[in-house]
C-alpha positions as CSV (number, residue, x, y, z in Angstrom):
1,M,-36.5,15.0,-4.4
2,T,-34.9,14.9,-1.5
3,R,-35.2,12.0,0.7
4,T,-34.0,11.1,4.4
5,P,-31.8,8.5,4.0
6,P,-33.1,4.7,5.3
7,S,-31.8,4.2,9.4
8,E,-29.6,1.9,10.7
9,A,-31.9,-0.8,11.8
10,E,-32.2,-1.1,7.1
11,G,-28.7,-1.6,6.6
12,N,-28.2,2.8,6.1
13,P,-24.3,2.2,4.9
14,G,-23.8,6.4,5.0
15,L,-22.2,8.8,7.6
16,T,-23.1,9.9,11.0
17,E,-24.1,12.9,11.2
18,T,-20.9,13.4,13.5
19,E,-18.9,12.2,10.0
20,R,-21.2,14.6,7.9
21,K,-20.5,17.3,10.4
22,F,-16.7,17.3,9.6
23,V,-17.1,16.7,6.1
24,R,-19.3,20.1,6.5
25,D,-16.8,21.8,8.5
26,H,-13.3,20.7,6.5
27,I,-15.3,19.8,2.7
28,Q,-12.4,22.4,1.5
29,D,-9.5,21.3,3.5
30,D,-5.9,19.4,2.2
31,V,-6.6,15.9,2.2
32,A,-3.4,14.6,3.4
33,T,-3.3,17.5,6.5
34,L,-6.6,16.3,7.6
35,L,-5.0,12.9,8.1
36,L,-2.0,14.6,10.2
37,K,-3.2,16.6,12.5
38,N,-6.5,14.7,13.3
39,R,-6.8,11.3,15.1
40,S,-10.0,9.4,14.5
41,S,-12.7,8.4,17.7
42,P,-15.1,5.9,18.5
43,D,-17.3,8.5,16.7
44,L,-16.0,9.2,13.9
45,D,-14.0,7.0,11.6
46,L,-11.7,9.1,10.2
47,P,-10.0,7.6,6.6
48,R,-13.5,7.3,5.6
49,V,-14.4,10.8,5.8
50,V,-11.3,12.0,4.7
51,K,-12.1,10.0,1.7
52,Q,-15.5,11.5,1.3
53,I,-13.5,14.4,1.4
54,A,-11.3,13.8,-2.1
55,A,-14.8,12.9,-4.0
56,R,-16.6,15.6,-2.9
57,Q,-14.4,17.7,-4.1
58,K,-13.7,15.7,-7.0
59,A,-18.0,16.6,-7.7
60,R,-17.9,19.6,-6.4
61,Y,-18.5,21.3,-10.1
62,K,-19.2,17.9,-11.6
63,L,-22.1,16.8,-9.7
64,P,-23.7,19.8,-8.5
65,E,-27.0,17.8,-6.8
66,W,-24.9,15.1,-5.9
67,Y,-22.3,18.0,-4.4
68,R,-24.7,19.4,-2.2
69,N,-26.8,16.7,-1.0
70,E,-24.1,15.5,2.2
71,Q,-26.5,12.4,2.1
72,L,-24.6,11.2,-0.1
73,L,-22.4,8.3,-0.2
74,F,-19.2,8.9,-2.6
75,P,-17.5,5.8,-3.8
76,P,-13.7,6.9,-4.1
77,P,-12.0,10.0,-5.9
78,L,-11.2,8.0,-8.7
79,S,-15.0,6.8,-9.3
80,V,-16.0,10.4,-9.8
81,E,-13.3,11.3,-11.3
82,Q,-14.0,8.7,-14.3
83,G,-17.4,9.0,-14.2
84,S,-19.8,10.6,-16.3
85,S,-20.9,14.6,-14.9
86,Q,-23.8,16.3,-13.7
87,A,-24.3,17.3,-17.0
88,T,-23.1,14.8,-19.3
89,A,-25.4,12.3,-17.6
90,L,-28.9,14.7,-18.2
91,Y,-27.9,15.2,-21.7
92,K,-27.9,11.3,-22.8
93,A,-31.8,11.5,-20.7
94,G,-32.7,13.6,-23.1
95,L,-32.1,10.2,-25.6
96,V,-33.6,7.6,-25.2
97,A,-37.2,7.5,-23.2
98,G,-39.2,4.5,-22.7
99,N,-41.1,1.5,-19.4
100,H,-37.6,-0.4,-18.6
101,L,-34.7,0.5,-18.6
102,V,-31.6,-1.5,-17.4
103,D,-27.9,-0.5,-16.8
104,I,-25.6,-3.2,-17.3
105,T,-22.8,-1.3,-16.0
106,G,-24.1,0.3,-12.6
107,G,-20.7,2.3,-11.0
108,M,-21.4,5.7,-9.2
109,G,-25.2,5.3,-10.4
110,V,-25.0,9.2,-11.6
111,D,-25.8,8.1,-16.0
112,C,-28.6,5.4,-13.9
113,Y,-29.5,7.9,-11.8
114,Y,-30.6,11.0,-14.5
115,M,-31.9,8.4,-17.4
116,S,-34.3,7.0,-14.8
117,R,-36.1,9.6,-15.1
118,S,-37.6,8.8,-18.7
119,F,-38.5,5.5,-18.0
120,E,-40.8,3.4,-15.9
121,Y,-38.6,1.9,-13.8
122,T,-34.7,0.6,-14.4
123,T,-33.0,-2.2,-13.7
124,Y,-28.8,-1.2,-12.0
125,F,-26.3,-4.3,-12.7
126,E,-23.5,-4.2,-10.8
127,Q,-20.8,-6.7,-9.1
128,Q,-19.1,-5.0,-6.8
129,T,-20.8,-5.4,-3.7
130,E,-19.7,-2.0,-2.5
131,V,-20.4,0.1,-5.0
132,A,-24.3,-1.3,-5.4
133,Q,-24.6,-1.0,-2.2
134,S,-23.7,2.7,-2.1
135,A,-25.4,3.5,-5.3
136,G,-29.0,1.2,-3.8
137,Y,-28.5,3.9,-0.5
138,N,-28.1,6.7,-2.4
139,F,-31.2,6.2,-4.6
140,K,-33.1,6.0,-1.8
141,V,-32.3,8.9,-0.3
142,L,-32.2,11.0,-4.4
143,G,-35.9,9.0,-3.7
144,A,-35.8,7.2,-7.8
145,D,-37.6,4.9,-6.0
146,R,-38.0,3.3,-9.5
147,I,-34.8,1.9,-10.0
148,S,-33.8,-1.8,-8.7
149,V,-30.4,-2.5,-7.7
150,R,-29.1,-6.3,-8.9
151,N,-25.3,-7.1,-7.4
152,E,-24.4,-9.5,-9.6
153,E,-21.9,-9.4,-13.5
154,A,-25.6,-8.4,-16.2
155,I,-24.1,-10.6,-19.2
156,K,-23.9,-13.6,-17.2
157,A,-26.8,-12.8,-15.1
158,L,-28.9,-11.6,-18.5
159,R,-27.1,-15.2,-20.5
160,Q,-29.2,-17.2,-17.9
161,Q,-32.4,-14.9,-17.3
162,P,-33.4,-12.5,-20.3
163,L,-34.4,-9.0,-19.3
164,R,-37.6,-7.2,-21.4
165,A,-36.3,-3.3,-21.7
166,D,-36.7,-0.6,-23.9
167,C,-33.0,0.7,-24.1
168,I,-29.9,-1.5,-22.0
169,Y,-27.5,1.3,-21.1
170,A,-23.7,0.1,-20.8
171,D,-20.8,1.7,-20.0
172,P,-17.1,-0.7,-20.4
173,A,-14.6,0.0,-18.3
174,R,-11.9,1.6,-20.5
175,R,-8.6,-1.1,-18.3
176,D,-8.0,-4.0,-18.3
177,Q,-6.5,-6.1,-15.6
178,Q,-3.3,-4.4,-15.3
179,Q,-5.0,-1.4,-15.6
180,R,-3.4,-0.8,-18.4
181,K,-5.7,1.7,-20.6
182,V,-6.8,0.5,-24.2
183,V,-7.8,1.8,-27.3
184,R,-10.4,-0.5,-28.7
185,L,-13.5,-1.4,-27.7
186,A,-12.9,-5.1,-28.0
187,D,-10.6,-5.1,-24.9
188,C,-13.1,-3.5,-22.8
189,T,-14.7,-4.8,-20.0
190,P,-17.4,-6.3,-20.2
191,D,-16.1,-6.6,-23.9
192,I,-19.2,-5.4,-25.4
193,V,-18.5,-6.4,-29.0
194,T,-19.4,-10.1,-28.0
195,A,-21.9,-9.3,-25.7
196,L,-23.6,-7.3,-28.3
197,P,-26.0,-10.3,-29.1
198,I,-26.8,-11.0,-26.2
199,L,-27.7,-7.6,-25.0
200,L,-30.0,-7.3,-28.0
201,Q,-32.6,-9.9,-27.1
202,S,-33.2,-8.2,-24.5
203,S,-33.8,-5.1,-25.4
204,P,-34.2,-2.9,-29.1
205,Q,-32.1,-0.3,-28.4
206,V,-28.7,-0.2,-27.1
207,L,-26.7,2.9,-26.0
208,I,-22.8,2.4,-25.2
209,K,-20.6,5.0,-23.8
210,T,-17.2,4.9,-24.6
211,S,-14.2,7.5,-23.6
212,P,-13.6,10.1,-26.3
213,L,-9.6,7.9,-26.2
214,L,-11.2,5.2,-28.6
215,D,-11.0,5.5,-32.5
216,I,-14.9,6.5,-33.9
217,D,-14.7,4.4,-37.3
218,L,-12.9,1.7,-35.2
219,S,-16.0,0.9,-33.0
220,M,-18.7,1.9,-35.5
221,K,-16.6,-1.1,-37.8
222,E,-16.8,-3.6,-34.1
223,L,-20.7,-2.5,-34.0
224,P,-23.0,-3.5,-36.5
225,G,-26.4,-1.5,-36.1
226,V,-24.8,1.5,-35.0
227,K,-27.6,4.3,-36.0
228,E,-26.2,7.5,-34.4
229,V,-23.0,8.6,-33.1
230,H,-23.0,11.0,-30.8
231,I,-19.3,13.1,-30.1
232,V,-20.3,14.9,-26.4
233,G,-18.7,18.8,-25.5
234,L,-18.8,19.9,-22.6
235,E,-16.5,23.4,-21.7
236,N,-13.3,23.2,-23.8
237,E,-13.1,19.2,-23.8
238,C,-14.4,16.0,-25.7
239,K,-16.2,14.3,-22.3
240,E,-17.7,11.4,-24.7
241,V,-18.4,9.1,-27.3
242,L,-21.6,7.4,-27.1
243,Y,-23.2,4.5,-30.2
244,L,-27.2,4.3,-30.5
245,I,-27.4,0.7,-31.8
246,S,-30.8,-0.2,-32.7
247,T,-32.0,-4.0,-33.2
248,D,-32.2,-3.8,-37.1
249,G,-28.2,-4.6,-38.1
250,A,-29.2,-5.3,-42.1
251,P,-27.5,-2.5,-43.7
252,G,-28.6,1.0,-44.0
253,P,-27.8,4.9,-44.4
254,E,-24.9,4.9,-42.6
255,P,-24.4,6.2,-39.0
256,V,-24.7,9.9,-38.2
257,L,-22.8,11.6,-36.1
258,K,-24.1,14.2,-33.8
259,V,-21.4,16.7,-32.5
260,R,-23.1,17.9,-29.5
261,I,-21.2,20.6,-27.7
262,L,-23.3,21.3,-23.7
263,N,-24.3,23.9,-21.0
264,D,-23.4,22.9,-17.9
265,K,-27.5,22.2,-17.7
266,G,-27.2,19.3,-20.3
267,S,-28.5,21.0,-23.2
268,P,-27.1,21.3,-26.0
269,V,-26.3,25.1,-27.7
270,A,-24.3,24.2,-30.7
271,G,-24.1,21.4,-32.6
272,L,-22.8,19.4,-35.8
273,D,-24.7,16.3,-38.0
274,F,-22.9,15.1,-41.0
275,T,-21.5,11.4,-42.2
276,R,-18.9,10.4,-43.4
277,T,-19.5,10.0,-46.8
278,E,-20.6,14.2,-46.6
279,E,-17.1,14.9,-44.7
280,A,-15.1,13.5,-47.9
281,R,-17.3,15.4,-50.1
282,A,-17.3,19.2,-48.2
283,E,-16.1,21.9,-50.5
284,V,-12.8,23.5,-48.5
285,H,-11.5,26.0,-49.6
286,Y,-7.8,27.1,-48.4
287,G,-6.5,30.4,-48.1
288,E,-5.1,33.2,-45.6
289,P,-5.8,34.1,-42.3
290,L,-8.6,36.8,-43.0
291,R,-9.9,39.1,-40.3
292,Y,-11.6,36.8,-37.7
293,L,-10.2,33.1,-37.1
294,Y,-11.6,30.7,-35.6
295,E,-10.5,27.4,-33.8
296,P,-13.2,24.2,-33.3
297,Q,-14.2,22.8,-30.1
298,A,-12.1,19.1,-29.0
299,A,-15.7,17.5,-29.9
300,L,-15.5,18.5,-33.0
301,L,-12.6,18.3,-34.4
302,K,-12.7,14.5,-32.4
303,A,-15.6,13.7,-35.1
304,G,-13.7,14.3,-37.1
305,A,-15.4,16.9,-39.1
306,F,-12.5,19.1,-40.5
307,R,-14.2,19.6,-43.8
308,S,-17.9,19.8,-43.1
309,I,-16.8,23.1,-40.6
310,A,-16.0,24.1,-43.0
311,S,-18.9,23.3,-45.7
312,R,-21.1,23.9,-43.1
313,F,-19.7,27.5,-41.4
314,N,-19.4,28.9,-44.6
315,L,-15.1,29.6,-43.6
316,T,-12.0,29.6,-45.4
317,K,-9.5,26.2,-43.8
318,L,-6.0,27.9,-43.9
319,A,-4.6,23.8,-44.2
320,P,-5.5,20.8,-45.0
321,N,-4.1,19.8,-41.4
322,S,-4.1,22.7,-40.3
323,H,-7.4,22.9,-38.1
324,L,-7.9,25.9,-38.5
325,Y,-10.9,28.1,-40.0
326,T,-11.4,31.9,-40.7
327,S,-14.0,34.6,-42.0
328,D,-14.2,38.3,-42.6
329,R,-18.4,38.0,-41.5
330,W,-18.1,36.9,-37.6
331,L,-19.9,34.1,-36.7
332,P,-20.9,34.2,-32.9
333,E,-22.5,30.8,-34.1
334,F,-19.9,28.7,-34.5
335,P,-19.1,26.0,-31.5
336,G,-15.5,26.8,-30.8
337,R,-13.1,30.1,-29.9
338,G,-13.4,32.7,-31.9
339,F,-10.9,36.1,-32.3
340,S,-9.7,38.8,-34.3
341,V,-6.5,38.4,-36.1
342,I,-4.0,40.8,-35.4
343,D,-1.7,40.2,-37.7
344,V,0.4,37.5,-38.9
345,C,3.8,36.3,-38.5
346,R,6.8,34.5,-39.2
347,P,7.2,33.3,-36.1
348,D,9.9,35.0,-35.2
349,A,10.6,37.2,-31.2
350,R,11.3,40.1,-33.3
351,D,8.3,40.0,-35.9
352,L,6.3,38.9,-31.9
353,R,7.4,41.0,-29.5
354,A,6.0,44.5,-31.2
355,H,3.0,42.7,-30.8
356,L,2.8,41.7,-27.0
357,P,4.1,44.8,-24.5
358,E,3.7,42.8,-21.8
359,G,5.7,39.8,-23.3
360,K,2.8,37.2,-22.5
361,A,0.8,35.4,-24.3
362,N,-1.6,32.3,-24.6
363,I,-0.6,29.8,-26.9
364,S,-1.5,27.2,-28.8
365,L,-0.6,24.8,-31.7
366,R,-1.4,23.5,-34.3
367,N,0.2,21.8,-37.9
368,F,3.4,23.1,-36.4
369,P,6.6,21.4,-35.5
370,A,7.5,22.9,-31.6
371,Q,5.9,22.3,-28.0
372,V,4.4,25.2,-26.3
373,S,7.4,25.2,-23.7
374,E,9.8,25.0,-26.7
375,L,8.6,28.7,-28.2
376,R,7.6,29.9,-24.7
377,K,11.5,29.7,-23.9
378,K,12.1,30.7,-27.5
379,W,10.0,33.8,-27.6
380,K,10.9,34.7,-23.8
381,I,7.2,34.8,-23.3
382,K,5.4,34.1,-20.4
383,E,1.9,32.9,-20.0
384,G,-0.8,34.7,-20.2
385,G,-2.6,38.4,-21.6
386,N,-5.0,39.0,-23.8
387,R,-3.2,37.8,-26.7
388,Y,-3.7,34.5,-28.1
389,L,-0.7,33.4,-30.7
390,F,-1.6,30.1,-33.2
391,A,1.5,28.9,-34.8
392,T,0.3,27.2,-37.7
393,T,1.2,26.0,-41.0
394,L,-0.3,27.4,-44.1
395,F,-1.8,25.7,-47.8
396,D,1.5,26.5,-49.0
397,G,3.5,25.6,-46.6
398,R,4.7,28.3,-44.5
399,K,4.8,28.5,-41.0
400,V,3.2,30.8,-39.5
401,V,2.1,33.1,-36.2
402,V,-1.3,34.5,-36.4
403,V,-1.6,36.6,-33.1
404,T,-5.2,37.0,-31.8
405,E,-7.5,38.4,-29.5
406,K,-10.8,38.5,-28.3
407,S,-13.0,41.1,-29.0
408,S,-16.0,42.3,-27.8
409,L,-17.9,40.7,-30.1
410,T,-16.7,37.0,-28.9
411,E,-17.2,37.7,-25.0
């Protein structure tokens, strides 16, 4: 539902009709060229609208619903790039529900907006005034009238006056004050590890989003009470990791790791559930490449489901540290990419050339001591074509290249 934006009298921070038209007319243009060729006028704040164009260009495929809405005000392009996608936000909206949601790291508000649909009302916290004002304006444009915007630091506010909520959501920033990337959850901002007891005083559930760069096992140790870990994949990437925490911090069943591969609507199309104990005990057989070769989606690899993949799908693994799998029977439900095996060659240009009449191939490395650029130069192979080369190490230590292609079964 889209509503008419607030009026100027209500402090509308949105774009004027002239500015919206400029954005519409130049949405596919190069932003640097726009700044050079155009001049600001009384009706047009050029730097501002160019930033809107740059941000919308980032959002075109990531946030299609917001991209299509000309009334919305976008934050800087980097915020769009670092924020959640529409698909992953919709997925999170299906994980929790209830009466009251509290988002303590509101930011652009994408997660807050979609998750709020599963709650009667929502409280959004954001300490940056400009960001909070933009989010509040966008919520009104989108018709999300049950979201209350609070322009203050959430942890401090909850210390002073705890709120009763059914779920608290947090997406801590993964950079320190010097803008350096951090690898521990405790080093993110806000420090969720330290603040967790305060959050659990207000809510029986806390849902935390982290970057795939953070170590899952370390984060589980830092966060007592983790019940589920959702490792979310979209397209060919692992997009985010979610930790669902309960107030029941007593020792119990170990956390379940839930890998979910999403479509662009946020619905899971493939997945795998397992625990670390199940992963350690999973039976694995190693062997030569068979008729089909499988490369797991990045979220499965991030989750560390290396043995579980082989066990659950009854696949043979090429080697303990070569995370490629094989079978004689085609598995269309495999969560990743599948290929038909043409041959297994030595990593030698002469052997490979017989399978590449156009001199083109797509090269991937799995447990192979080289760089793709080095191999392209060494083998004199251009990028592209319908052949896929997997340079890897087999269970007996041999270095090989598995020559494959996507057959009609994999389309």
